[in-house]
PDB file of N, CA, C and O in Angstrom:
ATOM      1  N   MET A   1      76.272 -87.346 -98.732  1.00  0.00           N
ATOM      2  CA  MET A   1      75.706 -86.854 -98.332  1.00  0.00           C
ATOM      3  C   MET A   1      75.873 -84.925 -98.714  1.00  0.00           C
ATOM      4  O   MET A   1      77.031 -84.523 -98.825  1.00  0.00           O
ATOM      5  N   LYS A   2      75.132 -84.248 -98.824  1.00  0.00           N
ATOM      6  CA  LYS A   2      74.917 -83.240 -98.717  1.00  0.00           C
ATOM      7  C   LYS A   2      74.618 -83.038 -97.054  1.00  0.00           C
ATOM      8  O   LYS A   2      74.027 -83.698 -96.200  1.00  0.00           O
ATOM      9  N   ASN A   3      75.260 -81.931 -97.078  1.00  0.00           N
ATOM     10  CA  ASN A   3      75.416 -80.984 -95.590  1.00  0.00           C
ATOM     11  C   ASN A   3      75.680 -82.038 -95.233  1.00  0.00           C
ATOM     12  O   ASN A   3      74.721 -82.809 -95.246  1.00  0.00           O
ATOM     13  N   GLY A   4      77.229 -82.712 -94.678  1.00  0.00           N
ATOM     14  CA  GLY A   4      77.514 -83.302 -94.182  1.00  0.00           C
ATOM     15  C   GLY A   4      76.683 -84.716 -93.296  1.00  0.00           C
ATOM     16  O   GLY A   4      76.440 -84.795 -92.092  1.00  0.00           O
ATOM     17  N   GLY A   5      76.418 -85.612 -94.275  1.00  0.00           N
ATOM     18  CA  GLY A   5      75.577 -86.105 -93.292  1.00  0.00           C
ATOM     19  C   GLY A   5      75.794 -87.745 -93.768  1.00  0.00           C
ATOM     20  O   GLY A   5      75.398 -87.648 -94.930  1.00  0.00           O
ATOM     21  N   VAL A   6      76.158 -89.131 -93.606  1.00  0.00           N
ATOM     22  CA  VAL A   6      76.981 -90.049 -93.586  1.00  0.00           C
ATOM     23  C   VAL A   6      75.746 -91.104 -94.021  1.00  0.00           C
ATOM     24  O   VAL A   6      74.612 -90.925 -93.577  1.00  0.00           O
ATOM     25  N   GLU A   7      76.110 -92.395 -95.073  1.00  0.00           N
ATOM     26  CA  GLU A   7      75.409 -93.367 -94.747  1.00  0.00           C
ATOM     27  C   GLU A   7      76.271 -94.393 -94.956  1.00  0.00           C
ATOM     28  O   GLU A   7      77.295 -94.673 -95.578  1.00  0.00           O
ATOM     29  N   GLU A   8      75.303 -94.951 -94.040  1.00  0.00           N
ATOM     30  CA  GLU A   8      76.419 -96.013 -93.300  1.00  0.00           C
ATOM     31  C   GLU A   8      75.147 -98.144 -93.731  1.00  0.00           C
ATOM     32  O   GLU A   8      74.037 -98.426 -94.182  1.00  0.00           O
ATOM     33  N   GLN A   9      75.839 -98.581 -93.420  1.00  0.00           N
ATOM     34  CA  GLN A   9      75.507-100.016 -92.886  1.00  0.00           C
ATOM     35  C   GLN A   9      73.715-100.003 -92.984  1.00  0.00           C
ATOM     36  O   GLN A   9      72.917 -99.293 -92.373  1.00  0.00           O
ATOM     37  N   CYS A  10      73.462-101.154 -94.067  1.00  0.00           N
ATOM     38  CA  CYS A  10      72.246-101.217 -93.442  1.00  0.00           C
ATOM     39  C   CYS A  10      71.148-100.257 -93.747  1.00  0.00           C
ATOM     40  O   CYS A  10      69.990-100.431 -93.368  1.00  0.00           O
ATOM     41  N   GLY A  11      71.497 -99.382 -94.346  1.00  0.00           N
ATOM     42  CA  GLY A  11      70.309 -98.375 -94.738  1.00  0.00           C
ATOM     43  C   GLY A  11      70.439 -97.453 -92.789  1.00  0.00           C
ATOM     44  O   GLY A  11      69.320 -97.061 -92.456  1.00  0.00           O
ATOM     45  N   TRP A  12      71.280 -97.222 -91.960  1.00  0.00           N
ATOM     46  CA  TRP A  12      71.791 -96.186 -90.986  1.00  0.00           C
ATOM     47  C   TRP A  12      72.185 -95.449 -91.618  1.00  0.00           C
ATOM     48  O   TRP A  12      72.676 -95.563 -92.741  1.00  0.00           O
ATOM     49  N   LEU A  13      71.940 -94.072 -90.632  1.00  0.00           N
ATOM     50  CA  LEU A  13      72.148 -92.409 -91.483  1.00  0.00           C
ATOM     51  C   LEU A  13      72.825 -91.579 -90.128  1.00  0.00           C
ATOM     52  O   LEU A  13      72.646 -91.224 -88.963  1.00  0.00           O
ATOM     53  N   ARG A  14      73.505 -91.584 -90.988  1.00  0.00           N
ATOM     54  CA  ARG A  14      74.122 -90.624 -89.189  1.00  0.00           C
ATOM     55  C   ARG A  14      74.193 -88.932 -89.964  1.00  0.00           C
ATOM     56  O   ARG A  14      74.834 -88.711 -90.992  1.00  0.00           O
ATOM     57  N   ASP A  15      73.599 -88.149 -89.404  1.00  0.00           N
ATOM     58  CA  ASP A  15      72.969 -86.504 -89.517  1.00  0.00           C
ATOM     59  C   ASP A  15      74.839 -85.562 -89.534  1.00  0.00           C
ATOM     60  O   ASP A  15      75.952 -85.812 -89.073  1.00  0.00           O
ATOM     61  N   ARG A  16      74.334 -84.687 -90.186  1.00  0.00           N
ATOM     62  CA  ARG A  16      75.595 -83.161 -89.657  1.00  0.00           C
ATOM     63  C   ARG A  16      75.627 -83.551 -88.346  1.00  0.00           C
ATOM     64  O   ARG A  16      76.748 -83.823 -87.918  1.00  0.00           O
ATOM     65  N   TRP A  17      74.617 -83.664 -87.517  1.00  0.00           N
ATOM     66  CA  TRP A  17      75.033 -82.808 -85.802  1.00  0.00           C
ATOM     67  C   TRP A  17      75.763 -84.657 -85.660  1.00  0.00           C
ATOM     68  O   TRP A  17      76.860 -84.262 -85.265  1.00  0.00           O
ATOM     69  N   GLY A  18      75.853 -85.475 -85.676  1.00  0.00           N
ATOM     70  CA  GLY A  18      75.896 -86.523 -85.153  1.00  0.00           C
ATOM     71  C   GLY A  18      74.349 -87.906 -85.183  1.00  0.00           C
ATOM     72  O   GLY A  18      74.326 -89.130 -85.045  1.00  0.00           O
ATOM     73  N   LEU A  19      73.603 -87.168 -85.359  1.00  0.00           N
ATOM     74  CA  LEU A  19      72.265 -88.046 -84.928  1.00  0.00           C
ATOM     75  C   LEU A  19      72.061 -89.225 -85.906  1.00  0.00           C
ATOM     76  O   LEU A  19      71.778 -89.224 -87.104  1.00  0.00           O
ATOM     77  N   CYS A  20      72.279 -90.176 -85.081  1.00  0.00           N
ATOM     78  CA  CYS A  20      71.645 -91.886 -86.619  1.00  0.00           C
ATOM     79  C   CYS A  20      70.853 -91.951 -86.470  1.00  0.00           C
ATOM     80  O   CYS A  20      70.213 -91.366 -85.597  1.00  0.00           O
ATOM     81  N   TRP A  21      70.272 -93.131 -87.696  1.00  0.00           N
ATOM     82  CA  TRP A  21      68.482 -92.936 -87.925  1.00  0.00           C
ATOM     83  C   TRP A  21      69.293 -93.539 -88.494  1.00  0.00           C
ATOM     84  O   TRP A  21      70.520 -93.533 -88.586  1.00  0.00           O
ATOM     85  N   GLN A  22      67.979 -94.410 -89.122  1.00  0.00           N
ATOM     86  CA  GLN A  22      67.625 -95.403 -89.871  1.00  0.00           C
ATOM     87  C   GLN A  22      66.683 -95.486 -90.556  1.00  0.00           C
ATOM     88  O   GLN A  22      65.649 -95.427 -89.891  1.00  0.00           O
ATOM     89  N   ILE A  23      66.447 -95.654 -92.136  1.00  0.00           N
ATOM     90  CA  ILE A  23      65.187 -95.554 -93.081  1.00  0.00           C
ATOM     91  C   ILE A  23      64.857 -97.771 -93.149  1.00  0.00           C
ATOM     92  O   ILE A  23      65.425 -98.764 -93.604  1.00  0.00           O
ATOM     93  N   VAL A  24      64.004 -97.536 -92.616  1.00  0.00           N
ATOM     94  CA  VAL A  24      63.694 -99.576 -92.582  1.00  0.00           C
ATOM     95  C   VAL A  24      61.785 -99.339 -93.457  1.00  0.00           C
ATOM     96  O   VAL A  24      60.746 -98.824 -93.043  1.00  0.00           O
ATOM     97  N   PRO A  25      62.099 -99.904 -94.523  1.00  0.00           N
ATOM     98  CA  PRO A  25      60.112-100.103 -95.661  1.00  0.00           C
ATOM     99  C   PRO A  25      59.919-100.856 -94.625  1.00  0.00           C
ATOM    100  O   PRO A  25      60.584-101.673 -93.988  1.00  0.00           O
ATOM    101  N   ARG A  26      59.127-100.523 -94.594  1.00  0.00           N
ATOM    102  CA  ARG A  26      57.895-101.809 -94.274  1.00  0.00           C
ATOM    103  C   ARG A  26      58.627-102.783 -94.902  1.00  0.00           C
ATOM    104  O   ARG A  26      59.820-102.782 -94.598  1.00  0.00           O
ATOM    105  N   VAL A  27      58.332-103.471 -95.552  1.00  0.00           N
ATOM    106  CA  VAL A  27      57.824-104.196 -96.646  1.00  0.00           C
ATOM    107  C   VAL A  27      59.415-105.379 -95.969  1.00  0.00           C
ATOM    108  O   VAL A  27      59.319-106.600 -96.085  1.00  0.00           O
ATOM    109  N   LEU A  28      60.863-104.647 -95.248  1.00  0.00           N
ATOM    110  CA  LEU A  28      62.234-105.670 -94.846  1.00  0.00           C
ATOM    111  C   LEU A  28      61.520-106.190 -93.690  1.00  0.00           C
ATOM    112  O   LEU A  28      61.644-107.345 -93.282  1.00  0.00           O
ATOM    113  N   MET A  29      60.518-105.008 -93.004  1.00  0.00           N
ATOM    114  CA  MET A  29      60.464-106.108 -91.523  1.00  0.00           C
ATOM    115  C   MET A  29      59.558-106.733 -91.737  1.00  0.00           C
ATOM    116  O   MET A  29      59.213-106.920 -90.570  1.00  0.00           O
ATOM    117  N   GLU A  30      58.712-107.337 -92.420  1.00  0.00           N
ATOM    118  CA  GLU A  30      57.781-108.452 -93.091  1.00  0.00           C
ATOM    119  C   GLU A  30      58.534-109.682 -93.368  1.00  0.00           C
ATOM    120  O   GLU A  30      58.501-110.556 -92.502  1.00  0.00           O
ATOM    121  N   MET A  31      59.344-109.926 -94.657  1.00  0.00           N
ATOM    122  CA  MET A  31      60.363-110.604 -94.218  1.00  0.00           C
ATOM    123  C   MET A  31      60.754-110.877 -93.142  1.00  0.00           C
ATOM    124  O   MET A  31      60.256-111.318 -92.106  1.00  0.00           O
ATOM    125  N   ILE A  32      61.637-110.595 -93.451  1.00  0.00           N
ATOM    126  CA  ILE A  32      62.444-110.789 -91.723  1.00  0.00           C
ATOM    127  C   ILE A  32      61.606-111.549 -90.926  1.00  0.00           C
ATOM    128  O   ILE A  32      61.883-112.712 -90.631  1.00  0.00           O
ATOM    129  N   ALA A  33      60.443-110.894 -90.496  1.00  0.00           N
ATOM    130  CA  ALA A  33      59.833-111.480 -89.407  1.00  0.00           C
ATOM    131  C   ALA A  33      58.634-112.927 -90.123  1.00  0.00           C
ATOM    132  O   ALA A  33      57.967-113.797 -89.564  1.00  0.00           O
ATOM    133  N   ASP A  34      58.872-112.524 -91.675  1.00  0.00           N
ATOM    134  CA  ASP A  34      58.556-114.193 -91.621  1.00  0.00           C
ATOM    135  C   ASP A  34      58.404-115.416 -91.012  1.00  0.00           C
ATOM    136  O   ASP A  34      59.419-115.530 -90.324  1.00  0.00           O
ATOM    137  N   PRO A  35      57.517-116.699 -90.821  1.00  0.00           N
ATOM    138  CA  PRO A  35      57.564-117.287 -89.892  1.00  0.00           C
ATOM    139  C   PRO A  35      58.724-119.102 -91.073  1.00  0.00           C
ATOM    140  O   PRO A  35      58.626-120.326 -90.979  1.00  0.00           O
ATOM    141  N   ASP A  36      59.392-118.398 -91.745  1.00  0.00           N
ATOM    142  CA  ASP A  36      60.413-119.388 -92.103  1.00  0.00           C
ATOM    143  C   ASP A  36      61.810-118.765 -91.824  1.00  0.00           C
ATOM    144  O   ASP A  36      62.226-117.824 -92.501  1.00  0.00           O
ATOM    145  N   ARG A  37      62.176-119.051 -91.299  1.00  0.00           N
ATOM    146  CA  ARG A  37      63.832-119.051 -91.247  1.00  0.00           C
ATOM    147  C   ARG A  37      64.271-118.969 -91.838  1.00  0.00           C
ATOM    148  O   ARG A  37      64.719-117.914 -92.288  1.00  0.00           O
ATOM    149  N   GLU A  38      64.453-120.228 -92.288  1.00  0.00           N
ATOM    150  CA  GLU A  38      65.817-119.463 -93.780  1.00  0.00           C
ATOM    151  C   GLU A  38      65.690-118.235 -94.694  1.00  0.00           C
ATOM    152  O   GLU A  38      66.736-117.665 -95.005  1.00  0.00           O
ATOM    153  N   ARG A  39      64.524-117.769 -95.156  1.00  0.00           N
ATOM    154  CA  ARG A  39      63.515-116.988 -95.898  1.00  0.00           C
ATOM    155  C   ARG A  39      64.538-116.322 -95.191  1.00  0.00           C
ATOM    156  O   ARG A  39      65.686-116.494 -95.601  1.00  0.00           O
ATOM    157  N   ALA A  40      64.345-115.566 -94.169  1.00  0.00           N
ATOM    158  CA  ALA A  40      64.119-114.938 -93.594  1.00  0.00           C
ATOM    159  C   ALA A  40      65.475-114.637 -93.163  1.00  0.00           C
ATOM    160  O   ALA A  40      65.785-113.554 -92.666  1.00  0.00           O
ATOM    161  N   LYS A  41      66.229-115.538 -93.344  1.00  0.00           N
ATOM    162  CA  LYS A  41      67.804-115.870 -92.841  1.00  0.00           C
ATOM    163  C   LYS A  41      68.303-114.669 -94.085  1.00  0.00           C
ATOM    164  O   LYS A  41      68.861-113.608 -93.809  1.00  0.00           O
ATOM    165  N   ARG A  42      67.882-115.224 -95.757  1.00  0.00           N
ATOM    166  CA  ARG A  42      68.400-114.640 -96.782  1.00  0.00           C
ATOM    167  C   ARG A  42      68.388-113.349 -96.097  1.00  0.00           C
ATOM    168  O   ARG A  42      69.348-112.660 -95.752  1.00  0.00           O
ATOM    169  N   VAL A  43      67.086-113.130 -95.956  1.00  0.00           N
ATOM    170  CA  VAL A  43      67.157-112.011 -96.491  1.00  0.00           C
ATOM    171  C   VAL A  43      68.119-110.735 -95.091  1.00  0.00           C
ATOM    172  O   VAL A  43      68.414-109.560 -95.310  1.00  0.00           O
ATOM    173  N   THR A  44      68.375-111.510 -93.795  1.00  0.00           N
ATOM    174  CA  THR A  44      69.158-110.187 -93.428  1.00  0.00           C
ATOM    175  C   THR A  44      70.319-110.722 -94.048  1.00  0.00           C
ATOM    176  O   THR A  44      71.054-110.619 -93.066  1.00  0.00           O
ATOM    177  N   GLU A  45      70.735-111.002 -94.547  1.00  0.00           N
ATOM    178  CA  GLU A  45      72.447-111.930 -94.632  1.00  0.00           C
ATOM    179  C   GLU A  45      73.134-110.678 -95.930  1.00  0.00           C
ATOM    180  O   GLU A  45      74.247-110.276 -96.270  1.00  0.00           O
ATOM    181  N   VAL A  46      71.190-110.345 -96.458  1.00  0.00           N
ATOM    182  CA  VAL A  46      71.555-109.696 -98.338  1.00  0.00           C
ATOM    183  C   VAL A  46      71.786-108.103 -97.953  1.00  0.00           C
ATOM    184  O   VAL A  46      72.418-107.150 -98.408  1.00  0.00           O
ATOM    185  N   MET A  47      70.683-108.449 -96.573  1.00  0.00           N
ATOM    186  CA  MET A  47      70.473-106.455 -96.225  1.00  0.00           C
ATOM    187  C   MET A  47      72.054-106.597 -95.067  1.00  0.00           C
ATOM    188  O   MET A  47      73.080-106.176 -95.602  1.00  0.00           O
ATOM    189  N   LEU A  48      72.112-106.795 -94.542  1.00  0.00           N
ATOM    190  CA  LEU A  48      73.871-106.712 -94.356  1.00  0.00           C
ATOM    191  C   LEU A  48      74.626-106.151 -95.161  1.00  0.00           C
ATOM    192  O   LEU A  48      75.556-105.414 -94.834  1.00  0.00           O
ATOM    193  N   GLY A  49      74.305-106.440 -96.311  1.00  0.00           N
ATOM    194  CA  GLY A  49      75.506-106.004 -96.822  1.00  0.00           C
ATOM    195  C   GLY A  49      75.213-105.043 -97.735  1.00  0.00           C
ATOM    196  O   GLY A  49      75.603-105.344 -98.863  1.00  0.00           O
ATOM    197  N   MET A  50      74.572-103.813 -97.637  1.00  0.00           N
ATOM    198  CA  MET A  50      74.085-102.659 -98.141  1.00  0.00           C
ATOM    199  C   MET A  50      74.575-101.959 -96.775  1.00  0.00           C
ATOM    200  O   MET A  50      74.916-102.150 -95.608  1.00  0.00           O
ATOM    201  N   VAL A  51      74.276-100.658 -98.157  1.00  0.00           N
ATOM    202  CA  VAL A  51      74.471 -99.499 -97.346  1.00  0.00           C
ATOM    203  C   VAL A  51      72.881 -98.704 -97.709  1.00  0.00           C
ATOM    204  O   VAL A  51      71.942 -98.644 -96.915  1.00  0.00           O
ATOM    205  N   LYS A  52      72.895 -98.255 -98.828  1.00  0.00           N
ATOM    206  CA  LYS A  52      70.870 -98.348 -99.115  1.00  0.00           C
ATOM    207  C   LYS A  52      70.200 -99.401 -99.923  1.00  0.00           C
ATOM    208  O   LYS A  52      70.350 -99.968-101.006  1.00  0.00           O
ATOM    209  N   ILE A  53      69.175 -99.405 -98.633  1.00  0.00           N
ATOM    210  CA  ILE A  53      68.243-100.675 -98.772  1.00  0.00           C
ATOM    211  C   ILE A  53      67.871-101.044-100.061  1.00  0.00           C
ATOM    212  O   ILE A  53      66.874-100.367-100.312  1.00  0.00           O
ATOM    213  N   ASP A  54      68.207-101.946-101.273  1.00  0.00           N
ATOM    214  CA  ASP A  54      67.647-102.019-102.522  1.00  0.00           C
ATOM    215  C   ASP A  54      66.492-103.278-102.410  1.00  0.00           C
ATOM    216  O   ASP A  54      67.084-104.357-102.397  1.00  0.00           O
ATOM    217  N   ILE A  55      64.475-103.494-102.295  1.00  0.00           N
ATOM    218  CA  ILE A  55      64.064-104.219-101.931  1.00  0.00           C
ATOM    219  C   ILE A  55      64.526-105.211-103.080  1.00  0.00           C
ATOM    220  O   ILE A  55      64.771-106.408-102.935  1.00  0.00           O
ATOM    221  N   VAL A  56      64.627-104.147-104.761  1.00  0.00           N
ATOM    222  CA  VAL A  56      64.243-105.421-105.379  1.00  0.00           C
ATOM    223  C   VAL A  56      65.352-106.768-105.156  1.00  0.00           C
ATOM    224  O   VAL A  56      65.035-107.928-105.419  1.00  0.00           O
ATOM    225  N   LYS A  57      66.794-106.326-104.583  1.00  0.00           N
ATOM    226  CA  LYS A  57      67.854-107.763-103.902  1.00  0.00           C
ATOM    227  C   LYS A  57      66.915-107.920-103.160  1.00  0.00           C
ATOM    228  O   LYS A  57      66.396-108.959-103.567  1.00  0.00           O
ATOM    229  N   LEU A  58      66.139-107.429-102.016  1.00  0.00           N
ATOM    230  CA  LEU A  58      66.094-108.242-100.417  1.00  0.00           C
ATOM    231  C   LEU A  58      64.286-108.833-101.079  1.00  0.00           C
ATOM    232  O   LEU A  58      63.429-109.111-100.240  1.00  0.00           O
ATOM    233  N   GLU A  59      64.010-108.926-102.395  1.00  0.00           N
ATOM    234  CA  GLU A  59      62.991-110.151-102.504  1.00  0.00           C
ATOM    235  C   GLU A  59      63.109-110.352-103.685  1.00  0.00           C
ATOM    236  O   GLU A  59      62.040-110.342-104.294  1.00  0.00           O
ATOM    237  N   ALA A  60      64.673-110.675-104.713  1.00  0.00           N
ATOM    238  CA  ALA A  60      65.723-111.052-104.795  1.00  0.00           C
ATOM    239  C   ALA A  60      65.574-112.539-103.744  1.00  0.00           C
ATOM    240  O   ALA A  60      65.175-113.696-103.868  1.00  0.00           O
ATOM    241  N   ALA A  61      65.999-111.911-102.983  1.00  0.00           N
ATOM    242  CA  ALA A  61      67.141-112.827-101.683  1.00  0.00           C
ATOM    243  C   ALA A  61      65.892-113.656-100.873  1.00  0.00           C
ATOM    244  O   ALA A  61      66.125-114.715-100.289  1.00  0.00           O
ATOM    245  N   TYR A  62      64.538-113.041-100.912  1.00  0.00           N
ATOM    246  CA  TYR A  62      63.201-113.882-100.411  1.00  0.00           C
ATOM    247  C   TYR A  62      62.980-115.114-100.823  1.00  0.00           C
ATOM    248  O   TYR A  62      63.136-116.197-100.259  1.00  0.00           O
ATOM    249  N   ARG A  63      62.515-114.763-102.100  1.00  0.00           N
ATOM    250  CA  ARG A  63      62.396-116.266-103.439  1.00  0.00           C
ATOM    251  C   ARG A  63      62.606-117.660-103.176  1.00  0.00           C
ATOM    252  O   ARG A  63      62.503-118.482-104.086  1.00  0.00           O
TER     253      ARG A  63
END
């Protein structure tokens, strides 16, 4: 990243001052909260392998 930031697992970012924050797309939260726990588990497992959140891949795992 520019300006000294670092991308980390699951959409987490660490800025140049060491502050950590996470970008969480609304659709990801909806998929993880699905009452079908198997669907939610698949999405979570795919997300855990990501640095940048890829919604297309999450939606494929959700289906």
